[in-house]
N, C-alpha and C positions, 0 to 999 in steps of 0.2 A: 325489764327486757330492753327498753330504750336506753337506760343508763349503761347496760352492759355493752350495747352496740356502740354507744358514744365513747365509752372507754376504749373499746377495741379500735374505733376509728382514730382516737387520739394517740394510740400506740403507733398505728401505721402511718400517722402524719409525720412521724419522726423518721429520719432516714434509717436508723438502726432497726426500727420496727419493720419497715418495708423490706429492708435487707434480709432479715431473718425469715420473713414471710416467703421471699423469693427462694432462699436457701432451702426452706422446708419443702416447697413445691417441687423444686428441681431434684432434691433428694428423693422424695417419694416417687416421682415420675421415673427417675433413673433406676430405682430399685424394681419397680413393677415391670419396666421394659427388660431389664436383665433377667428377671425371673420368668417372664413369659415368652419373650422373643428369641432367646438364645438357649441352646442345649449345652449347659455348662457342667452337667454331671454332678449336681449337689448330692452329697452322700451322708453328711452327718450334721449334727446340731450346730457345731462351730462354723461350718461352711454356710449354713442357712443364715447364721447371725452375721458373718462377714459380708454376705451378699447384700443384706439389709444395711449394714453399717458402712461399707466402703464408699458409697457415693458422698457421704456427709463431709469428710475432710476436703475432698477436691472441690465440692460445691462452695465451701467456705473460702478456699484459696482463690478460685477463679473469679467468683462474684465480688470477693474482697478487694480486687484490683480497683473497683469503681471508687472505693473509699479514698483513694489518693487524689481523685479529681475534685475540683472546686465547684461550688454552686450547683446549678441544675445539671451540669455535665455528669455529676455522680450517677443520676438516674438514667441518663442516656446511655452512658457506658455500661451500666449494669444490664439494661435491656439488650444492648448489642451482644454482650458476653452471653447473656441467657439464651438469646436466639441462636448464637453460634454453637453453643453446647447442645442445644436442642436439635439443631440441624446435624451435628456430628453424630449424635445418638441415632437419629432416624436414618442417616446415611449408612451407618453400620448395620442397622436392621435390614435395609434393602440389600446390602452387600452380602450379608449373612444368609438371606433368603436364596440368593443365587449361588454363592461360593461355599456356604457353610463355614465361613471364616470372617475375620475382621479386617478393616481397612488398615493398611500400613502406609507410611510415608512413601515408599517406593511405588506403591500402586497409584499414587496421586500423580506420578510422572507419566502414566500411561493414558494420558488425556486423548491421544490420537485414536484410542479405541472407543471412547465414550459415545461419539456419534453413531457408531455401528451397533451399539447395544441398546439403543433407545426402545426398540420393540420389546426386548427382553425385560427392560426395566418396567415398562407399562404392565407387563404380565405379573410383575411382582407386587404391584400396588393392591392395598386392601381397602375396603370401604371405611374401616375404622381407623385408617392412618391419620385422619385429621385430628384425632385425639392426642397425637403426639405434640401438638402445638396449642391445644386449648388453654393450658395453664399460662403460656406466654401471652396469648390474646387477652386473657383475664387481667393479667398484670399491666399490660399496656392500657387497657380500658380503664382500670382504676386510676391511672395517671392522666390519660387523655380526658376523661370526663370529670376529673377533679374529685372523684370519691376519696382520693388520698391527696393531701396537700403536700406540696414539695418543700422540704427543708433546705433552705439556701445555705445555712450555716455549714462551714467546713468542719470536717471530722478531725478531732485532735489526734496527733501522732501516738499519744499514750493509748487511745482506744484502738487504733489500728494495730499497735503492737500486741495488745491483749487479744485482738481478734486472730492475728496470725499465730500467736502462741497457742491459742486454743486449737486452730487448725492443724498446727504442727503436732501437738500432743495427740490429737485424734488419729492423724496419719501414721504416727509412730506406733500407737496401740494397734492400729489395723495391720501394719507391716509385721509387728511382733507376733500377733496372733496368727497370721498367715504363715509365718516361718515355723510356728509350733506344728502346724498341720502339714506344711510342705516345706521342709528344710531346703535352703539354698534356692529359693523360688526364683530370684532374679538372675542367678548365675548359671543354673543348670537347665532350666526349662527351654525346650524348643517350641512348645505348644502355647499359642496365644490365649486359648481357652482358660488356662490356669491363671494367667495374669488378670484376665477380666473377672473371673470367678472370685479370686482372692482380693484384688486391689481395685476393681471397678473400671469402668470404661474410660473415664477421664485420666485416671492415673496410668492406665495401659497406654493411652496416647502419648503421655510424657515419656514413659519407658521406651516406646517404639521410636520417638524422636531421638532420644539418646542413643539407642541402638543404631539407628540409621546414620546419624552423624559419625559414630565410631566406625561403621563400616566404610563410609566414604573417606574417612581419614586414613584407612589402612593402605590405600594405594600410594598416597604421598609418603607414608612412613616405610613402605616395603623396600627391600633391598635384595640383591642377588643371593644373600646368605639365606633368605627365607625359603627359596625354592630347593635348596639342598636337602632340607629335612623332608620335604614333600616327595622329592625323587627317591630318597631312601625308603620312604613308606610305600610308594607305589611299586618299586622294584621288589621289595619284600613280599608284596602281595600279588605279584604277577603269576598268571596261570599259563603254563606252556600250551601251545596248540595241540590238539589231538591229531596224531598222524593220519588217522583214518578220515579226517575231514579237511586237514590243512591243504589249501590250494585246490580244493574240490571244484571251485568256481572260478579259477584263475582266468583272467581275460574276459569274463562275461560282463554283459551289461547288469546294472543294478537298478531295480525298480522298487521304491518304497511306496506302499499304498497305506495312506493314513486313514484309519477307521475312527472317525469322530465319535467321541463319547460312547464307544462300544464296550460294554462290559462283558466278561466272559460267561456270565450266567445265561446269556442269550444263546450261546452255542448249544445245540441240540434241545433247546427249550421249545416247548409246544404251547401255543395259546389257543385254547378252544380246539385242540386236536391238530393245529396247523403249525409246521416249523416256522419260526420267525426268521431264521437265517439259513434257508435250505442250501444256498450255494457254498457259504462258509463251511457248513456241516459236511458237504461232499468232499471238500479238500482234505478233511481228516483222513479219508480213504485213498487219497492220491499217492501213488507209489513214490514220487519224488518230493513230497511235501512233509515237513516236520511240524507238528502242532504242539506247542508248549502249553500245557493246562494249568501250570502253576507260575504263570508269568504276571507280574504286578506293575501297575503304574506307580511312579515314584514322584509325582508332580506335587508342587506346592501352589502358591498363589498364581504362578505363571501359567498354570494349566496346560494348554496346547503348546505354548512356547517353551515351557519346561520340558515337555516330552521331546520336542524337536531338539532343544538344546543337549539333552542327554544322549540322544541317539547319534547326534553329530560329533559330540565331544567326549563322551564318557565322563562328564563332570555333572555334579548335581546342580539343580537350580538353587536359588537363594531362599533362605527362610522367610524373607519378606519381599514382595514384588517379583518382578520378572527380570532375569538376566538380559533378555532381548531388549528391554526398554531402558534398562539402567546401565548396562555394561556393553553397549553395542560397539564401542570403539576399542574394546579390549583386544589383546593379542590371543589368538587361538590356534590350535593345531588340529583342525577338524577334518572330517571325512572328505568333504569336497577338495580341500587343499591337498590332503595326503594323496587321494586318488588322482587329482589333477596332475600331480608330479609323477604319476605312474601311467600317463597317457589317456586319462578319462576327461570327458567334457561333463560338467555338472549343471543341473538345472532343476528349478522348483516350479511347479505348476500349481496355481491357486486362484480360484475365481472370485477374489475379493480384493479389496484395496491393498496396495503394496505397503502402506504405512501402518497397517493393522499389526500390532506387536512389534512395530519398528523393523519389520522384515527387510524393507528395502535398504536399510543401513547395516544391520548386523549380518546380512547375507554376504556383504562385501568383506567383513572381517573373517567370516567363515571360509571364504574363497569360492563361492558359487559363481560360475561363469555367467549363468543366465537366470532370470527370474521373470516367469510369465504370470503376471498378476491380472487384475480385472480389465486392464487396458487392452489386453490381447483377446478378450472374449466378448461375444455379443450377448448381453444380459438384458432380456425383456422381462416384464413384470410377470408373465406366466411361468418363467423359469427361475425366478429369483427367490432365494431362501432368506432367512433372517440374517445370515452372514455372507451372502454372496450367491453364486451360481449353483443351482440344484446339481446333484451328482451326475445324472445321466447326460444332460447336455454338456456338463463340464468335461467328462471323459471324452465325449464325441468331439468337442472343439479342441481338445488337447492333442488329438491324434496328429494333425498336420504339424503341430508345434514339435511334437516328439520326433516325427519323422525328419524334421529339419536338422536334428542333432547328429554330429558324427559319432560313430561307434568306436570303442565302447563308451557308454555313458553312465553317469550316476544321477538318478533322477528321484524326485519325491512329489508325489501328488497329494495335495491336502484338500480333503472334502469337507463339506459343511452341512449337508442336508440333515444329518442325525445329530442336530445340536438343540440345546434347550432354547425355547420351550417346547420343542418336538411338535410343531404344528406344520401341517402340510395340506395342500388341496386335496380334498377327499376323492376327487376323480382320479387322482394318481395313486391312491392308496389300494393295495391288493390284499390287505388283511384287516379285519375288524379291530378296533381298539379294545384295550382291556376295560374293564368295568369297575374299577376300584373306587371311582368318584374323584380320584386325584388326577386332574387334567394332564399334568406333565407326564406322570407314569403311564397313563392310558395311551397317550400319543406316542410314547417312546417306541412301542412295538411296531407301529406303522412306519415311522421314519427309519427305523433299523431295518425293516424288510425292504424298503425302497433302497437304502444304501447297499444292501446285499444284492438286489437285482441289478443295480448300476455296476457293481463289481463284476458280476457274471458277464454283462455285456462287454466290459472292457477286457475281460479275459478272452472272450470270443475274438476280439480284434487281435490281441496278442498272438493267439494261435494262428489265425489267418495270415498274419504278417510275418510269421517265422520268428518273431522276437521271444516267443514262449520257450523255445528250445535253446535259446542262447542268452538267457537272462536269469539272474538271481531275483526272485520276487519276494518281498518281505511285507506282510500285512500286520500292522500293529494297532492296538487300541491306545489312544492317547491319555484318557483319564476316565474317571467314573462318569456315568450319565445321570444316575439317580443318587442324589446325596442322602445322608442320614436324616435329613429333614422329612424325607418321604418314607420312613420306615414302617409307618402304619399301613401304607398302600402296598409296600413291598412284602410285608408279611402276608397279605392276601395272595400276592403273585407266587411266592415261594411256599405258601401253605405252612408257615411256621413263624413263630415269634423271632425277631431279629435280635440276636445276642451280640455283645461286643466282638466275640470271635467271628460271627457272621459278618459283621460290618467290616472286619479286616479282610475276610475272605472275598467280599464283594468288590475289593480293590483289584481283584484279578482282571486283566484285560486280555483280549486274544493276541496270540502271536503265532503266525504261520510263516515259515521259511521254506521256500521252494527252490531247490537247486537241481537243474537237469543232471541225471546220472547219480544223485545221491539217494540213499535209501531213506524213505520217509517213515512216518509212524507218529505215535503219541509219545512225547517226552515229558516226564513228570518232574524234571529238574526245577527247583525253585530259582527264580531269577527276576530281574527287573530291567527297566529301560536303560539304565546305565551300563548294562552288559551287552547291548546290541552292537556298539562300535567294535570292540575287540572280536566279538563273534563274526561280524561281517569281514573284517580285515583278514582274519585267519582263513576264512573260506576263500578269500581272493589271493591267499598266499603271501600276505604282508604281515611280518611279525610285529608285535606291539610292544616289545619289551623296552624299547627306548622312549616310548611316549608316556606322558603323564596322564593315566587313565585310572579311574576309580571302579570300573566294572571289570568283570572277568569273562572269558569266553564260555558261553553256555554249553558248548560241546566239549570243553576241556575236562580231563579227569581231575584237574585241580580247581575246578570252578568253585567259587565261594557261594554257598547257598543261603547265606544270611542276607535277607533283603531289607535294606534300610528305607524307612519312609522319611519324608522331609521333616516331620514334626518330631523325630527321634524314636518313634515306635518302630517295631520291625516284625517280620514274619520269618520263619524258618521251618524246616520239615518237622521239628519237634516242639518248638516254643513260639508262641505269639506274644508280642508286647502291645497292649492296647491301652492307651490313656494311662500309661505308667503302671499297669497291672499285667501280671504274667499268667498265661493260659497254656494248658496242654493242647497242642495243635490237633491231636487225634480225638480227644474226648470232648474238648471245649471247656473243660472244668479248670478252675484255678489251679495253678501249679502247686504240686506238693513241695513242702519246705526244703526237702533234701535236693531239689532241683533248682532252688532260687539262686545259689551261687553261679550256676551255669548261665541262668537267665540274665543276671546282673552283669556278668562278663560279656555276654552278647551286647548288652545295652552300652557298655563302655566302648566296644568295638565299633558300634554304629555311630556313637557320638565322636569318636576319634576320626572315623572316615568322613562324616559330614563336616567336621571342623577343618580338616585338611583341605577338603574341596572348596569350602568357603574362603580359606586363605588364598587359594589359587585365584578365585574369581574376584574377590574384593581387593586383593593386592595386585591384580593383574600380573601375577608372577611369571607367566609363560613369556613375558617380554625378556626375562633374564635367562631363558634356556631354549636352545634350538636342538632337537633330536638329530641324530646322524642321518644324513642324506635328505633332510627336510629344509626347504627354503621358506623363510617367513613370508607370510601373505602381504602383498602390497595392495591396499584397498583402492588405490587410485587407478588401478587397471580395470575396475568393474564399473559399468554404467548400465542401469537396467531401464533407462528411458526407451520407450518404443522406437523413437526416431533415431536412436543411436545403436541400440542393442543389436539389431539385425545386421548392421554394417561392421560391428566390432567382433570379428571372428577371433577366436583365441589363437595366439601365436604359439610357436613351439616352446618359446621360453617359459610360458606359463605352465607347461605340462611337466 
C-alpha cells in the first residue's frame, strides 16, 4: 500500500502528473455541475455522453496555458486559471438560478445593476455551494503543504504540442458528435442551452465571446445600404390600422402601468378560495377595457429593460445582454420622440436608481423629456422593496410629479414590489402565501396581491382627478415571475404536471388597454410586446407605415399572430415551437408529420424577423434612415438631474 502511495506521489511530483490531476478534477466537477445545476434537456445516450465528454477538451486547453510558463510560475498560473474557471462555473450557476439562462459578455457590462441585486443574490446561495471550490482548495493545499513537490524544470515545446494536439482532437470529436445530433449547431441556434449541452460551459464562453465581438463589429461595418433591405422587409409586413379603432384615442394622455413579473395565470386565479388579483380581474368586465388573454412577453436576458425597449421601439431585444446597457447611444425612433413631435410631453416614473439598466442614458436616446427616479421620492426602510420603493407609496408620491406635466402626456410607471425573491413585510400582506414549500413561489401570490391593491388605489386617483376619462391606460406584464426552475412547485399550484407546451403558455403576461369610448371585452388575438407600439400609435391616429417596426397592430385585421420568442422558439394559434420541437397548440401533443412543413416555415419566418431586428440594433442602422415628418433625437437636450430637470421645460422646438 505504501509503495502504491509513494508511486502515486512520485507521479504527481512531476508537473505533467499534477497537471492531469487538475484536469481530471476540473473535468469531473464541470460535468457534475452541468448535470445537476442546469436544465439542459438531455434526451438520448449521445447527449448524455457529450455532457460527460465536453469539459475535457476545454480543461486541457485552458489549464495547458500554464505549460508555457517557466519554473514555479507554471503552478501559480495553473491555479489562477483553475480558480477563474471554477468561479465562472459558479457564477453561471447563480445566474441560472435567477434568470434560467447563462452569463453572456454583454451582461458583464451591466455592472451598475449588481449593487442593486445583492439581496437577490443572497437568496440564491445554497449551503452546499462551498463544494464548488473544494477541489481547488485541495489542489492548493497539496502545493502549499508540500504534499506535492514542485518541478522547476521547463516543459519542452514538443510535449506542449502533443498536449494541444490531444486537446484539439478531443474538441473536434466533441464538435463532430454534436453536429450529428444537432446539425449547424453554431450557425443556427439562438438558444444558449444547446451550446452548453453539446459543447460545455467553457466552450460556450469562447463561442459567446466570438459572437459578442462580431456583434460589436457590425456597427463599424454597417452602411446605408443595410437599412434598405430592412425597410423593404418591414413595409412588406406592415399591417394597416383597423378603421374601427384608428384615432379612437387621438389627443388623449397615455399612461403605461408596468406590472412587474406578472404572469397571466394569476388573472382569475384563486388561492385557497381568494382571488389573487381582484382588481385586475374586475377590469375584464370594464366596458372600455380590452383584455388580451393570449399576449406573451418576448424578453431575453434584458428582462424588464427588454420589455421597455420593445414597447417603446417595436424592435426586439438582443440575444445576449440588454440593449439598454450595451446600445444606449444608438439612434432610435421611439414612442416618446414620435409623440413629442406630436405635442406630447413624455416622462418615466421609477422609485429606483436612474442608473439601473442604464435608464438615465438610454432614455435620452429614446427622447424622454423627464425621468423621475429615486432622487424624486422619499424612500424609508419601511417602504423599501428589493429594487426600490414599494408600489403604494410609489404611486402616491408620483401623483404631484404627474400633475406637474402639461397635457397631453405620455407616461410610464415602473413598479418593483412584485419582483423576485417575492418577499414582503407580512403586516402588509392581505393574502396567505401558498404552501408548496418553494419560498419564491409561495411569496409570489402575496406580492402580486399587493401590486394589484396598489393599482386599484392609483385608479381611484385617476378617476377623482378626471384623468381617467381622458387617458389611454395600458397595463402590461414585463416578463415571467416564476421560471422553469420552479416547475415542481408550479405543478402543485396548477394541479397538473408542467409540460413543454405548458411552459410556453406560462410566458403569457397580462395586457389591458383602456380607451374611453372604445368597446371593451376579451380579445383572444395572439401577440407580443413588440406589437404594442404600432397598436398605440394607431389608437392615437398616427400611421406607422414609414417607421421601422417589427410588430403589428393587435387590432388590425392584418395583424401577424406568429409570436417570436427571443431564443427562436414561437407560439401561434395553431403551432407551438418549444426547444426546437413542434406541438399542436390545441392538444399539446407533438405535431403530426403532415404539419411539420408549416411549422418549419414559421421557424424560418421567426429567425428572419429576429435577424433583421438584430441587424438594426447591432448596426445602429436607424442613423441612416429618417421617416417622413420625424426629426432625429438630440440627446443633448435632455438632463434628468433633479437640480436641472425642473427648470428645463420642453420648448416648442422639441414637440
